[in-house]
C-alpha positions in Angstrom: -207.4 151.7 38.3 -206.3 151.9 42.0 -207.3 148.3 42.6 -205.1 147.1 39.7 -202.2 149.2 41.1 -202.7 147.9 44.6 -203.0 144.3 43.4 -199.7 144.7 41.4 -197.9 146.1 44.4 -199.1 143.2 46.6 -198.0 140.6 44.0 -194.5 142.2 43.8 -194.2 142.3 47.6 -195.2 138.6 47.8 -192.7 137.7 45.2 -189.9 139.6 47.0 -190.8 138.0 50.4 -190.8 134.5 48.9 -187.3 134.9 47.5 -184.3 134.0 49.6 -180.6 134.7 49.4 -179.4 131.3 50.7 -177.2 129.3 48.4 -175.3 126.0 49.0 -171.5 125.9 48.6 -170.2 123.2 46.3 -173.5 121.6 45.5 -173.9 120.1 42.1 -177.3 119.4 40.6 -177.7 117.3 37.5 -180.4 118.4 35.0 -182.0 115.1 34.0 -183.0 116.2 30.5 -179.5 117.4 29.5 -177.3 115.5 31.9 -175.4 118.7 32.5 -174.3 119.9 35.9 -175.2 123.2 37.5 -173.0 124.5 40.3 -174.7 126.6 43.0 -172.9 128.9 45.3 -174.1 129.0 48.9 -172.7 129.7 52.3 -174.4 127.4 54.7 -172.7 125.6 57.5 -173.2 121.8 58.1 -175.7 122.4 61.0 -177.9 124.6 58.7 -178.8 121.7 56.4 -179.1 117.9 56.5 -175.9 116.0 56.3 -174.6 114.7 53.0 -174.9 111.0 52.2 -172.7 108.6 50.3 -173.3 104.9 49.9 -170.5 102.3 49.8 -171.1 99.1 47.9 -168.1 96.9 48.6 -165.2 99.2 47.9 -167.2 101.5 45.5 -168.4 104.7 47.1 -171.3 106.6 45.4 -172.5 110.1 46.2 -176.2 110.7 46.3 -178.0 113.9 45.2 -179.8 115.8 48.0 -183.4 116.6 47.3 -185.9 118.7 49.4 -185.7 118.9 53.1 -187.2 120.3 56.3 -184.6 121.4 58.8 -184.3 123.3 62.1 -181.2 124.7 63.7 -180.1 127.2 66.4 -178.5 130.3 64.9 -176.0 131.5 67.4 -175.7 134.9 65.7 -179.4 135.8 66.3 -180.0 133.5 69.3 -183.1 132.0 67.6 -184.2 128.7 66.1 -184.4 128.8 62.3 -186.8 126.5 60.4 -186.2 125.8 56.7 -188.4 124.2 54.1 -186.4 123.6 50.9 -188.3 122.3 47.9 -186.8 120.3 45.1 -188.0 118.6 42.0 -189.2 115.1 42.8 -186.4 112.8 43.7 -187.0 110.6 40.6 -186.2 113.7 38.5 -182.9 114.4 40.2 -181.2 111.3 38.7 -181.2 109.8 35.2 -181.8 106.0 35.2 -179.5 105.7 32.1 -176.6 106.9 34.3 -177.2 104.2 36.9 -174.1 103.0 38.7 -173.5 99.3 38.5 -173.4 97.8 42.1 -173.7 94.4 43.7 -176.2 94.2 46.6 -174.5 91.0 47.9 -171.4 93.1 48.8 -171.2 94.9 52.2 -173.4 98.1 51.9 -172.8 101.1 54.2 -174.8 104.3 54.2 -172.3 107.0 55.2 -174.1 109.8 56.9 -172.1 112.8 58.2 -174.5 112.5 61.2 -176.2 109.3 62.2 -180.0 109.5 61.5 -182.8 108.3 63.7 -184.1 106.2 60.8 -184.4 106.0 57.0 -186.5 104.4 54.3 -185.5 103.3 50.8 -188.0 103.7 48.0 -187.4 102.0 44.6 -188.8 103.4 41.4 -188.8 102.0 37.9 -187.9 103.7 34.6 -191.4 105.3 34.5 -191.0 106.7 38.0 -193.5 104.3 39.4 -192.9 103.3 43.1 -192.1 99.6 43.1 -191.2 98.9 46.7 -190.1 100.3 50.0 -187.4 98.9 52.3 -185.7 99.7 55.6 -182.3 98.3 54.4 -180.5 97.9 51.1 -179.8 94.2 52.0 -183.6 93.6 51.6 -183.8 95.0 48.1 -185.0 92.4 45.6 -185.2 94.4 42.4 -182.7 93.7 39.7 -181.5 96.0 36.9 -181.7 99.8 36.6 -183.8 101.7 39.1 -184.0 105.0 40.8 -183.7 105.0 44.6 -185.0 107.6 47.0 -183.7 107.6 50.6 -185.9 109.4 53.0 -184.0 110.2 56.2 -185.1 111.5 59.7 -182.9 113.2 62.2 -183.9 115.2 65.4 -183.4 118.4 63.4 -185.7 117.4 60.5 -186.0 115.2 57.4 -184.3 115.0 54.1 -184.4 113.1 50.8 -181.6 111.8 48.6 -181.6 110.3 45.2 -179.4 107.8 43.3 -179.7 105.7 40.2 -178.4 102.1 40.5 -178.0 99.1 38.3 -178.2 96.0 40.6 
């Protein structure tokens, strides 16, 4: 009986330690199955998470959805480095291919980062979430029609992923 009690206490402690109180201000997440938006309230500064990303196709600016990331920053309040690992559903599940934004890849394309990254990679997925191709630049993308795009980005502070559905 004591073993069961001890095991239960350890499980509860592990669950409590694994929970965090961090939330992200103004973040919207789209639930793919229903298409509804969920607002999350968080109070993180810009240095505490990867920069946001929008992509401009000609004159059309499209916001991406941030996925998981690994990030480090200096917390001036504690005087210590903070390392964060934030999980997400796979990038292909963050966007719905049926809601793909119509764009033209022959127009000027700009990735608008709040902070310039060291590098990035663009992965293209089909409607079954199969990886089709990987590129270093949107100008090189050859796929036509609706697809999901995952942009994996690297900064000095860490890495982040972003998702967007496009119809090219």
